[in-house]
CHARMM internal coordinates of N, CA and C (Angstrom, degrees):
IC EDIT
DIST 1 N 1 CA 1.4823
DIST 1 CA 1 C 1.6881
ANGL 1 N 1 CA 1 C 101.85
DIST 1 C 2 N 1.2088
ANGL 1 CA 1 C 2 N 110.85
DIHE 1 N 1 CA 1 C 2 N 140.44
DIST 2 N 2 CA 1.4665
ANGL 1 C 2 N 2 CA 113.09
DIHE 1 CA 1 C 2 N 2 CA 179.98
DIST 2 CA 2 C 1.5971
ANGL 2 N 2 CA 2 C 99.85
DIHE 1 C 2 N 2 CA 2 C -98.20
DIST 2 C 3 N 1.3491
ANGL 2 CA 2 C 3 N 114.99
DIHE 2 N 2 CA 2 C 3 N 159.45
DIST 3 N 3 CA 1.2990
ANGL 2 C 3 N 3 CA 127.06
DIHE 2 CA 2 C 3 N 3 CA -176.02
DIST 3 CA 3 C 1.4984
ANGL 3 N 3 CA 3 C 117.22
DIHE 2 C 3 N 3 CA 3 C -150.80
DIST 3 C 4 N 1.4541
ANGL 3 CA 3 C 4 N 116.79
DIHE 3 N 3 CA 3 C 4 N 161.29
DIST 4 N 4 CA 1.5024
ANGL 3 C 4 N 4 CA 116.80
DIHE 3 CA 3 C 4 N 4 CA 177.13
DIST 4 CA 4 C 1.4677
ANGL 4 N 4 CA 4 C 108.48
DIHE 3 C 4 N 4 CA 4 C -113.01
DIST 4 C 5 N 1.3594
ANGL 4 CA 4 C 5 N 121.77
DIHE 4 N 4 CA 4 C 5 N 26.59
DIST 5 N 5 CA 1.4102
ANGL 4 C 5 N 5 CA 123.41
DIHE 4 CA 4 C 5 N 5 CA -174.83
DIST 5 CA 5 C 1.5529
ANGL 5 N 5 CA 5 C 110.56
DIHE 4 C 5 N 5 CA 5 C -64.40
DIST 5 C 6 N 1.2117
ANGL 5 CA 5 C 6 N 121.73
DIHE 5 N 5 CA 5 C 6 N -42.14
DIST 6 N 6 CA 1.5217
ANGL 5 C 6 N 6 CA 124.57
DIHE 5 CA 5 C 6 N 6 CA 178.74
DIST 6 CA 6 C 1.4480
ANGL 6 N 6 CA 6 C 111.39
DIHE 5 C 6 N 6 CA 6 C -64.21
DIST 6 C 7 N 1.4293
ANGL 6 CA 6 C 7 N 118.04
DIHE 6 N 6 CA 6 C 7 N -45.19
DIST 7 N 7 CA 1.5440
ANGL 6 C 7 N 7 CA 120.14
DIHE 6 CA 6 C 7 N 7 CA 175.73
DIST 7 CA 7 C 1.5396
ANGL 7 N 7 CA 7 C 112.09
DIHE 6 C 7 N 7 CA 7 C -61.38
DIST 7 C 8 N 1.2714
ANGL 7 CA 7 C 8 N 117.10
DIHE 7 N 7 CA 7 C 8 N -46.06
DIST 8 N 8 CA 1.5139
ANGL 7 C 8 N 8 CA 121.80
DIHE 7 CA 7 C 8 N 8 CA -177.20
DIST 8 CA 8 C 1.5189
ANGL 8 N 8 CA 8 C 104.75
DIHE 7 C 8 N 8 CA 8 C -65.34
DIST 8 C 9 N 1.2252
ANGL 8 CA 8 C 9 N 123.09
DIHE 8 N 8 CA 8 C 9 N -46.36
DIST 9 N 9 CA 1.5228
ANGL 8 C 9 N 9 CA 126.03
DIHE 8 CA 8 C 9 N 9 CA -178.53
DIST 9 CA 9 C 1.5269
ANGL 9 N 9 CA 9 C 105.58
DIHE 8 C 9 N 9 CA 9 C -56.78
DIST 9 C 10 N 1.3545
ANGL 9 CA 9 C 10 N 116.98
DIHE 9 N 9 CA 9 C 10 N -42.56
DIST 10 N 10 CA 1.5121
ANGL 9 C 10 N 10 CA 116.90
DIHE 9 CA 9 C 10 N 10 CA -175.57
DIST 10 CA 10 C 1.5126
ANGL 10 N 10 CA 10 C 106.24
DIHE 9 C 10 N 10 CA 10 C -72.23
DIST 10 C 11 N 1.2927
ANGL 10 CA 10 C 11 N 123.16
DIHE 10 N 10 CA 10 C 11 N -35.41
DIST 11 N 11 CA 1.4925
ANGL 10 C 11 N 11 CA 122.88
DIHE 10 CA 10 C 11 N 11 CA -179.93
DIST 11 CA 11 C 1.4623
ANGL 11 N 11 CA 11 C 107.41
DIHE 10 C 11 N 11 CA 11 C -59.36
DIST 11 C 12 N 1.3301
ANGL 11 CA 11 C 12 N 119.12
DIHE 11 N 11 CA 11 C 12 N -44.21
DIST 12 N 12 CA 1.4415
ANGL 11 C 12 N 12 CA 121.53
DIHE 11 CA 11 C 12 N 12 CA -178.76
DIST 12 CA 12 C 1.6164
ANGL 12 N 12 CA 12 C 114.19
DIHE 11 C 12 N 12 CA 12 C -78.55
DIST 12 C 13 N 1.2820
ANGL 12 CA 12 C 13 N 115.85
DIHE 12 N 12 CA 12 C 13 N -6.90
DIST 13 N 13 CA 1.4863
ANGL 12 C 13 N 13 CA 120.89
DIHE 12 CA 12 C 13 N 13 CA -177.26
DIST 13 CA 13 C 1.5839
ANGL 13 N 13 CA 13 C 117.55
DIHE 12 C 13 N 13 CA 13 C 66.25
DIST 13 C 14 N 1.2659
ANGL 13 CA 13 C 14 N 108.24
DIHE 13 N 13 CA 13 C 14 N 35.39
DIST 14 N 14 CA 1.4768
ANGL 13 C 14 N 14 CA 118.31
DIHE 13 CA 13 C 14 N 14 CA -176.58
DIST 14 CA 14 C 1.5396
ANGL 14 N 14 CA 14 C 111.99
DIHE 13 C 14 N 14 CA 14 C -97.32
DIST 14 C 15 N 1.1803
ANGL 14 CA 14 C 15 N 117.35
DIHE 14 N 14 CA 14 C 15 N 138.27
DIST 15 N 15 CA 1.5680
ANGL 14 C 15 N 15 CA 116.02
DIHE 14 CA 14 C 15 N 15 CA 168.85
DIST 15 CA 15 C 1.4768
ANGL 15 N 15 CA 15 C 112.88
DIHE 14 C 15 N 15 CA 15 C -79.21
DIST 15 C 16 N 1.2274
ANGL 15 CA 15 C 16 N 122.40
DIHE 15 N 15 CA 15 C 16 N 174.74
DIST 16 N 16 CA 1.4472
ANGL 15 C 16 N 16 CA 126.06
DIHE 15 CA 15 C 16 N 16 CA 178.78
DIST 16 CA 16 C 1.4514
ANGL 16 N 16 CA 16 C 108.21
DIHE 15 C 16 N 16 CA 16 C -63.17
DIST 16 C 17 N 1.4200
ANGL 16 CA 16 C 17 N 113.86
DIHE 16 N 16 CA 16 C 17 N -43.50
DIST 17 N 17 CA 1.4123
ANGL 16 C 17 N 17 CA 117.30
DIHE 16 CA 16 C 17 N 17 CA -176.73
DIST 17 CA 17 C 1.5745
ANGL 17 N 17 CA 17 C 115.28
DIHE 16 C 17 N 17 CA 17 C -71.37
DIST 17 C 18 N 1.3087
ANGL 17 CA 17 C 18 N 112.78
DIHE 17 N 17 CA 17 C 18 N -26.08
DIST 18 N 18 CA 1.4775
ANGL 17 C 18 N 18 CA 115.80
DIHE 17 CA 17 C 18 N 18 CA 178.19
DIST 18 CA 18 C 1.6492
ANGL 18 N 18 CA 18 C 109.43
DIHE 17 C 18 N 18 CA 18 C -76.28
DIST 18 C 19 N 1.4094
ANGL 18 CA 18 C 19 N 113.80
DIHE 18 N 18 CA 18 C 19 N -38.86
DIST 19 N 19 CA 1.4637
ANGL 18 C 19 N 19 CA 112.77
DIHE 18 CA 18 C 19 N 19 CA 175.38
DIST 19 CA 19 C 1.4848
ANGL 19 N 19 CA 19 C 109.33
DIHE 18 C 19 N 19 CA 19 C -68.30
DIST 19 C 20 N 1.2825
ANGL 19 CA 19 C 20 N 122.60
DIHE 19 N 19 CA 19 C 20 N -36.15
DIST 20 N 20 CA 1.5438
ANGL 19 C 20 N 20 CA 124.46
DIHE 19 CA 19 C 20 N 20 CA -179.52
DIST 20 CA 20 C 1.5503
ANGL 20 N 20 CA 20 C 105.77
DIHE 19 C 20 N 20 CA 20 C -58.61
DIST 20 C 21 N 1.3449
ANGL 20 CA 20 C 21 N 116.84
DIHE 20 N 20 CA 20 C 21 N -48.41
DIST 21 N 21 CA 1.4267
ANGL 20 C 21 N 21 CA 116.07
DIHE 20 CA 20 C 21 N 21 CA -177.28
DIST 21 CA 21 C 1.5329
ANGL 21 N 21 CA 21 C 115.29
DIHE 20 C 21 N 21 CA 21 C -66.64
DIST 21 C 22 N 1.3125
ANGL 21 CA 21 C 22 N 118.70
DIHE 21 N 21 CA 21 C 22 N -29.29
DIST 22 N 22 CA 1.4461
ANGL 21 C 22 N 22 CA 119.79
DIHE 21 CA 21 C 22 N 22 CA 176.38
DIST 22 CA 22 C 1.5729
ANGL 22 N 22 CA 22 C 107.69
DIHE 21 C 22 N 22 CA 22 C -73.22
DIST 22 C 23 N 1.2611
ANGL 22 CA 22 C 23 N 113.39
DIHE 22 N 22 CA 22 C 23 N -29.60
DIST 23 N 23 CA 1.5845
ANGL 22 C 23 N 23 CA 113.44
DIHE 22 CA 22 C 23 N 23 CA 177.72
DIST 23 CA 23 C 1.4951
ANGL 23 N 23 CA 23 C 117.07
DIHE 22 C 23 N 23 CA 23 C -91.78
DIST 23 C 24 N 1.3398
ANGL 23 CA 23 C 24 N 115.61
DIHE 23 N 23 CA 23 C 24 N -5.06
DIST 24 N 24 CA 1.4955
ANGL 23 C 24 N 24 CA 123.37
DIHE 23 CA 23 C 24 N 24 CA -175.20
DIST 24 CA 24 C 1.5355
ANGL 24 N 24 CA 24 C 109.79
DIHE 23 C 24 N 24 CA 24 C 56.40
DIST 24 C 25 N 1.3834
ANGL 24 CA 24 C 25 N 118.16
DIHE 24 N 24 CA 24 C 25 N 53.35
DIST 25 N 25 CA 1.3962
ANGL 24 C 25 N 25 CA 129.04
DIHE 24 CA 24 C 25 N 25 CA 167.76
DIST 25 CA 25 C 1.5118
ANGL 25 N 25 CA 25 C 109.04
DIHE 24 C 25 N 25 CA 25 C -135.13
DIST 25 C 26 N 1.2789
ANGL 25 CA 25 C 26 N 115.30
DIHE 25 N 25 CA 25 C 26 N 172.90
DIST 26 N 26 CA 1.5645
ANGL 25 C 26 N 26 CA 121.26
DIHE 25 CA 25 C 26 N 26 CA 175.04
DIST 26 CA 26 C 1.4294
ANGL 26 N 26 CA 26 C 115.35
DIHE 25 C 26 N 26 CA 26 C -78.14
DIST 26 C 27 N 1.3443
ANGL 26 CA 26 C 27 N 117.34
DIHE 26 N 26 CA 26 C 27 N 150.79
DIST 27 N 27 CA 1.3963
ANGL 26 C 27 N 27 CA 125.20
DIHE 26 CA 26 C 27 N 27 CA 173.74
DIST 27 CA 27 C 1.6026
ANGL 27 N 27 CA 27 C 113.54
DIHE 26 C 27 N 27 CA 27 C -50.33
DIST 27 C 28 N 1.3964
ANGL 27 CA 27 C 28 N 109.62
DIHE 27 N 27 CA 27 C 28 N -37.36
DIST 28 N 28 CA 1.4563
ANGL 27 C 28 N 28 CA 117.05
DIHE 27 CA 27 C 28 N 28 CA -179.84
DIST 28 CA 28 C 1.5860
ANGL 28 N 28 CA 28 C 110.64
DIHE 27 C 28 N 28 CA 28 C -68.28
DIST 28 C 29 N 1.2702
ANGL 28 CA 28 C 29 N 119.57
DIHE 28 N 28 CA 28 C 29 N -28.37
DIST 29 N 29 CA 1.3857
ANGL 28 C 29 N 29 CA 128.99
DIHE 28 CA 28 C 29 N 29 CA 177.48
DIST 29 CA 29 C 1.5938
ANGL 29 N 29 CA 29 C 105.27
DIHE 28 C 29 N 29 CA 29 C -62.80
DIST 29 C 30 N 1.2644
ANGL 29 CA 29 C 30 N 115.23
DIHE 29 N 29 CA 29 C 30 N -54.13
DIST 30 N 30 CA 1.4756
ANGL 29 C 30 N 30 CA 125.70
DIHE 29 CA 29 C 30 N 30 CA 177.85
DIST 30 CA 30 C 1.5692
ANGL 30 N 30 CA 30 C 105.72
DIHE 29 C 30 N 30 CA 30 C -51.23
DIST 30 C 31 N 1.2818
ANGL 30 CA 30 C 31 N 113.86
DIHE 30 N 30 CA 30 C 31 N -59.66
DIST 31 N 31 CA 1.5053
ANGL 30 C 31 N 31 CA 116.26
DIHE 30 CA 30 C 31 N 31 CA -176.51
DIST 31 CA 31 C 1.4572
ANGL 31 N 31 CA 31 C 112.97
DIHE 30 C 31 N 31 CA 31 C -53.38
DIST 31 C 32 N 1.4179
ANGL 31 CA 31 C 32 N 116.08
DIHE 31 N 31 CA 31 C 32 N -48.18
DIST 32 N 32 CA 1.4820
ANGL 31 C 32 N 32 CA 119.45
DIHE 31 CA 31 C 32 N 32 CA 177.37
DIST 32 CA 32 C 1.5624
ANGL 32 N 32 CA 32 C 111.10
DIHE 31 C 32 N 32 CA 32 C -55.75
DIST 32 C 33 N 1.2940
ANGL 32 CA 32 C 33 N 121.08
DIHE 32 N 32 CA 32 C 33 N -50.46
DIST 33 N 33 CA 1.4735
ANGL 32 C 33 N 33 CA 125.10
DIHE 32 CA 32 C 33 N 33 CA 179.69
DIST 33 CA 33 C 1.5485
ANGL 33 N 33 CA 33 C 105.80
DIHE 32 C 33 N 33 CA 33 C -57.10
DIST 33 C 34 N 1.3420
ANGL 33 CA 33 C 34 N 125.15
DIHE 33 N 33 CA 33 C 34 N -47.53
DIST 34 N 34 CA 1.3551
ANGL 33 C 34 N 34 CA 125.69
DIHE 33 CA 33 C 34 N 34 CA -173.10
DIST 34 CA 34 C 1.5027
ANGL 34 N 34 CA 34 C 111.77
DIHE 33 C 34 N 34 CA 34 C -66.47
DIST 34 C 35 N 1.3071
ANGL 34 CA 34 C 35 N 113.30
DIHE 34 N 34 CA 34 C 35 N -30.71
DIST 35 N 35 CA 1.5106
ANGL 34 C 35 N 35 CA 117.90
DIHE 34 CA 34 C 35 N 35 CA -173.16
DIST 35 CA 35 C 1.4988
ANGL 35 N 35 CA 35 C 110.00
DIHE 34 C 35 N 35 CA 35 C -94.94
DIST 35 C 36 N 1.4392
ANGL 35 CA 35 C 36 N 118.49
DIHE 35 N 35 CA 35 C 36 N -1.83
DIST 36 N 36 CA 1.3944
ANGL 35 C 36 N 36 CA 118.48
DIHE 35 CA 35 C 36 N 36 CA 178.13
DIST 36 CA 36 C 1.5403
ANGL 36 N 36 CA 36 C 116.17
DIHE 35 C 36 N 36 CA 36 C 80.86
DIST 36 C 37 N 1.2852
ANGL 36 CA 36 C 37 N 115.14
DIHE 36 N 36 CA 36 C 37 N 11.83
DIST 37 N 37 CA 1.4342
ANGL 36 C 37 N 37 CA 120.08
DIHE 36 CA 36 C 37 N 37 CA -177.63
DIST 37 CA 37 C 1.5843
ANGL 37 N 37 CA 37 C 109.62
DIHE 36 C 37 N 37 CA 37 C -94.40
DIST 37 C 38 N 1.3884
ANGL 37 CA 37 C 38 N 116.17
DIHE 37 N 37 CA 37 C 38 N -6.92
DIST 38 N 38 CA 1.4398
ANGL 37 C 38 N 38 CA 120.28
DIHE 37 CA 37 C 38 N 38 CA 176.14
DIST 38 CA 38 C 1.5087
ANGL 38 N 38 CA 38 C 109.26
DIHE 37 C 38 N 38 CA 38 C -145.72
DIST 38 C 39 N 1.3203
ANGL 38 CA 38 C 39 N 118.22
DIHE 38 N 38 CA 38 C 39 N 135.30
DIST 39 N 39 CA 1.3970
ANGL 38 C 39 N 39 CA 121.65
DIHE 38 CA 38 C 39 N 39 CA 170.35
DIST 39 CA 39 C 1.5062
ANGL 39 N 39 CA 39 C 106.54
DIHE 38 C 39 N 39 CA 39 C -99.17
DIST 39 C 40 N 1.4094
ANGL 39 CA 39 C 40 N 115.95
DIHE 39 N 39 CA 39 C 40 N 130.19
DIST 40 N 40 CA 1.4532
ANGL 39 C 40 N 40 CA 117.48
DIHE 39 CA 39 C 40 N 40 CA -173.95
DIST 40 CA 40 C 1.6209
ANGL 40 N 40 CA 40 C 104.02
DIHE 39 C 40 N 40 CA 40 C -72.09
DIST 40 C 41 N 1.4471
ANGL 40 CA 40 C 41 N 107.93
DIHE 40 N 40 CA 40 C 41 N 162.47
DIST 41 N 41 CA 1.4814
ANGL 40 C 41 N 41 CA 113.95
DIHE 40 CA 40 C 41 N 41 CA 172.23
DIST 41 CA 41 C 1.5150
ANGL 41 N 41 CA 41 C 109.39
DIHE 40 C 41 N 41 CA 41 C -67.04
DIST 41 C 42 N 1.2204
ANGL 41 CA 41 C 42 N 116.79
DIHE 41 N 41 CA 41 C 42 N 169.08
DIST 42 N 42 CA 1.5178
ANGL 41 C 42 N 42 CA 121.15
DIHE 41 CA 41 C 42 N 42 CA -176.74
DIST 42 CA 42 C 1.5725
ANGL 42 N 42 CA 42 C 105.09
DIHE 41 C 42 N 42 CA 42 C -65.63
DIST 42 C 43 N 1.4319
ANGL 42 CA 42 C 43 N 119.92
DIHE 42 N 42 CA 42 C 43 N -49.58
DIST 43 N 43 CA 1.3782
ANGL 42 C 43 N 43 CA 117.81
DIHE 42 CA 42 C 43 N 43 CA -179.53
DIST 43 CA 43 C 1.5467
ANGL 43 N 43 CA 43 C 111.72
DIHE 42 C 43 N 43 CA 43 C -49.87
DIST 43 C 44 N 1.5266
ANGL 43 CA 43 C 44 N 115.16
DIHE 43 N 43 CA 43 C 44 N -49.14
DIST 44 N 44 CA 1.3998
ANGL 43 C 44 N 44 CA 119.82
DIHE 43 CA 43 C 44 N 44 CA -179.76
DIST 44 CA 44 C 1.5560
ANGL 44 N 44 CA 44 C 115.94
DIHE 43 C 44 N 44 CA 44 C -58.85
DIST 44 C 45 N 1.2688
ANGL 44 CA 44 C 45 N 110.13
DIHE 44 N 44 CA 44 C 45 N -40.65
DIST 45 N 45 CA 1.5193
ANGL 44 C 45 N 45 CA 117.73
DIHE 44 CA 44 C 45 N 45 CA 178.81
DIST 45 CA 45 C 1.5542
ANGL 45 N 45 CA 45 C 110.75
DIHE 44 C 45 N 45 CA 45 C -55.12
DIST 45 C 46 N 1.4646
ANGL 45 CA 45 C 46 N 112.38
DIHE 45 N 45 CA 45 C 46 N -53.92
DIST 46 N 46 CA 1.4264
ANGL 45 C 46 N 46 CA 120.97
DIHE 45 CA 45 C 46 N 46 CA 175.91
DIST 46 CA 46 C 1.5105
ANGL 46 N 46 CA 46 C 116.73
DIHE 45 C 46 N 46 CA 46 C -52.94
DIST 46 C 47 N 1.4531
ANGL 46 CA 46 C 47 N 114.62
DIHE 46 N 46 CA 46 C 47 N -37.93
DIST 47 N 47 CA 1.4154
ANGL 46 C 47 N 47 CA 125.22
DIHE 46 CA 46 C 47 N 47 CA -176.04
DIST 47 CA 47 C 1.6149
ANGL 47 N 47 CA 47 C 104.70
DIHE 46 C 47 N 47 CA 47 C -68.73
DIST 47 C 48 N 1.3828
ANGL 47 CA 47 C 48 N 115.27
DIHE 47 N 47 CA 47 C 48 N -44.12
DIST 48 N 48 CA 1.5028
ANGL 47 C 48 N 48 CA 117.50
DIHE 47 CA 47 C 48 N 48 CA 177.60
DIST 48 CA 48 C 1.4907
ANGL 48 N 48 CA 48 C 113.04
DIHE 47 C 48 N 48 CA 48 C -62.77
DIST 48 C 49 N 1.3993
ANGL 48 CA 48 C 49 N 117.26
DIHE 48 N 48 CA 48 C 49 N -46.69
DIST 49 N 49 CA 1.3869
ANGL 48 C 49 N 49 CA 125.79
DIHE 48 CA 48 C 49 N 49 CA -179.88
DIST 49 CA 49 C 1.7038
ANGL 49 N 49 CA 49 C 107.42
DIHE 48 C 49 N 49 CA 49 C -55.04
DIST 49 C 50 N 1.2909
ANGL 49 CA 49 C 50 N 114.91
DIHE 49 N 49 CA 49 C 50 N -50.42
DIST 50 N 50 CA 1.4557
ANGL 49 C 50 N 50 CA 117.13
DIHE 49 CA 49 C 50 N 50 CA -177.54
DIST 50 CA 50 C 1.5576
ANGL 50 N 50 CA 50 C 110.06
DIHE 49 C 50 N 50 CA 50 C -63.91
DIST 50 C 51 N 1.3136
ANGL 50 CA 50 C 51 N 117.16
DIHE 50 N 50 CA 50 C 51 N -46.12
DIST 51 N 51 CA 1.4797
ANGL 50 C 51 N 51 CA 123.57
DIHE 50 CA 50 C 51 N 51 CA 176.90
DIST 51 CA 51 C 1.6462
ANGL 51 N 51 CA 51 C 111.49
DIHE 50 C 51 N 51 CA 51 C -50.14
DIST 51 C 52 N 1.3469
ANGL 51 CA 51 C 52 N 113.55
DIHE 51 N 51 CA 51 C 52 N -45.27
DIST 52 N 52 CA 1.4501
ANGL 51 C 52 N 52 CA 112.41
DIHE 51 CA 51 C 52 N 52 CA -178.07
DIST 52 CA 52 C 1.6045
ANGL 52 N 52 CA 52 C 107.92
DIHE 51 C 52 N 52 CA 52 C -95.91
DIST 52 C 53 N 1.2167
ANGL 52 CA 52 C 53 N 121.14
DIHE 52 N 52 CA 52 C 53 N 8.45
DIST 53 N 53 CA 1.5160
ANGL 52 C 53 N 53 CA 121.53
DIHE 52 CA 52 C 53 N 53 CA 179.65
DIST 53 CA 53 C 1.3756
ANGL 53 N 53 CA 53 C 113.81
DIHE 52 C 53 N 53 CA 53 C 55.02
DIST 53 C 54 N 1.2268
ANGL 53 CA 53 C 54 N 123.32
DIHE 53 N 53 CA 53 C 54 N 41.85
DIST 54 N 54 CA 1.4034
ANGL 53 C 54 N 54 CA 128.96
DIHE 53 CA 53 C 54 N 54 CA 169.90
DIST 54 CA 54 C 1.4682
ANGL 54 N 54 CA 54 C 118.71
DIHE 53 C 54 N 54 CA 54 C -123.40
DIST 54 C 55 N 1.2585
ANGL 54 CA 54 C 55 N 125.83
DIHE 54 N 54 CA 54 C 55 N 150.08
DIST 55 N 55 CA 1.4784
ANGL 54 C 55 N 55 CA 125.86
DIHE 54 CA 54 C 55 N 55 CA 170.78
DIST 55 CA 55 C 1.5345
ANGL 55 N 55 CA 55 C 111.31
DIHE 54 C 55 N 55 CA 55 C -52.23
DIST 55 C 56 N 1.3012
ANGL 55 CA 55 C 56 N 112.73
DIHE 55 N 55 CA 55 C 56 N 144.74
DIST 56 N 56 CA 1.5672
ANGL 55 C 56 N 56 CA 114.27
DIHE 55 CA 55 C 56 N 56 CA -179.98
DIST 56 CA 56 C 1.5358
ANGL 56 N 56 CA 56 C 110.26
DIHE 55 C 56 N 56 CA 56 C -59.98
DIST 56 C 57 N 1.3379
ANGL 56 CA 56 C 57 N 116.34
DIHE 56 N 56 CA 56 C 57 N -37.67
DIST 57 N 57 CA 1.4439
ANGL 56 C 57 N 57 CA 117.72
DIHE 56 CA 56 C 57 N 57 CA -171.12
DIST 57 CA 57 C 1.5654
ANGL 57 N 57 CA 57 C 112.90
DIHE 56 C 57 N 57 CA 57 C -75.78
DIST 57 C 58 N 1.3633
ANGL 57 CA 57 C 58 N 113.99
DIHE 57 N 57 CA 57 C 58 N -5.30
DIST 58 N 58 CA 1.4482
ANGL 57 C 58 N 58 CA 119.90
DIHE 57 CA 57 C 58 N 58 CA 179.50
DIST 58 CA 58 C 1.5527
ANGL 58 N 58 CA 58 C 106.20
DIHE 57 C 58 N 58 CA 58 C -91.90
DIST 58 C 59 N 1.3024
ANGL 58 CA 58 C 59 N 118.71
DIHE 58 N 58 CA 58 C 59 N -18.51
DIST 59 N 59 CA 1.4314
ANGL 58 C 59 N 59 CA 123.55
DIHE 58 CA 58 C 59 N 59 CA -173.68
DIST 59 CA 59 C 1.6531
ANGL 59 N 59 CA 59 C 107.66
DIHE 58 C 59 N 59 CA 59 C -101.12
DIST 59 C 60 N 1.2490
ANGL 59 CA 59 C 60 N 113.76
DIHE 59 N 59 CA 59 C 60 N -43.26
DIST 60 N 60 CA 1.4695
ANGL 59 C 60 N 60 CA 120.54
DIHE 59 CA 59 C 60 N 60 CA 179.82
DIST 60 CA 60 C 1.5604
ANGL 60 N 60 CA 60 C 112.52
DIHE 59 C 60 N 60 CA 60 C -110.44
DIST 60 C 61 N 1.2926
ANGL 60 CA 60 C 61 N 118.59
DIHE 60 N 60 CA 60 C 61 N 120.20
DIST 61 N 61 CA 1.4333
ANGL 60 C 61 N 61 CA 124.94
DIHE 60 CA 60 C 61 N 61 CA -177.63
DIST 61 CA 61 C 1.5397
ANGL 61 N 61 CA 61 C 108.95
DIHE 60 C 61 N 61 CA 61 C -125.34
DIST 61 C 62 N 1.3627
ANGL 61 CA 61 C 62 N 111.00
DIHE 61 N 61 CA 61 C 62 N 116.42
DIST 62 N 62 CA 1.4940
ANGL 61 C 62 N 62 CA 114.67
DIHE 61 CA 61 C 62 N 62 CA 178.12
DIST 62 CA 62 C 1.5605
ANGL 62 N 62 CA 62 C 117.05
DIHE 61 C 62 N 62 CA 62 C -55.62
DIST 62 C 63 N 1.2064
ANGL 62 CA 62 C 63 N 124.47
DIHE 62 N 62 CA 62 C 63 N 144.11
DIST 63 N 63 CA 1.3987
ANGL 62 C 63 N 63 CA 120.39
DIHE 62 CA 62 C 63 N 63 CA 179.21
DIST 63 CA 63 C 1.4987
ANGL 63 N 63 CA 63 C 108.36
DIHE 62 C 63 N 63 CA 63 C -79.87
DIST 63 C 64 N 1.2974
ANGL 63 CA 63 C 64 N 115.26
DIHE 63 N 63 CA 63 C 64 N 139.87
DIST 64 N 64 CA 1.5590
ANGL 63 C 64 N 64 CA 121.10
DIHE 63 CA 63 C 64 N 64 CA -179.53
DIST 64 CA 64 C 1.5172
ANGL 64 N 64 CA 64 C 115.20
DIHE 63 C 64 N 64 CA 64 C -84.33
END
COOR INIT
IC SEED 1 N 1 CA 1 C
IC BUILD
């Protein structure tokens, strides 16, 4: 799954550690999401979408 987490995090000026703290996950989880090695659970994906104030489908896009 492709995602815009890294881009959005950059817009907000947050480090991976800061984003991880806001989402109550590890920095390694954020890194894995950003690099496409891990697809977040649905609850975590919704939490990310709410944090960035964007619809979930604008952040996470399935690969075709």
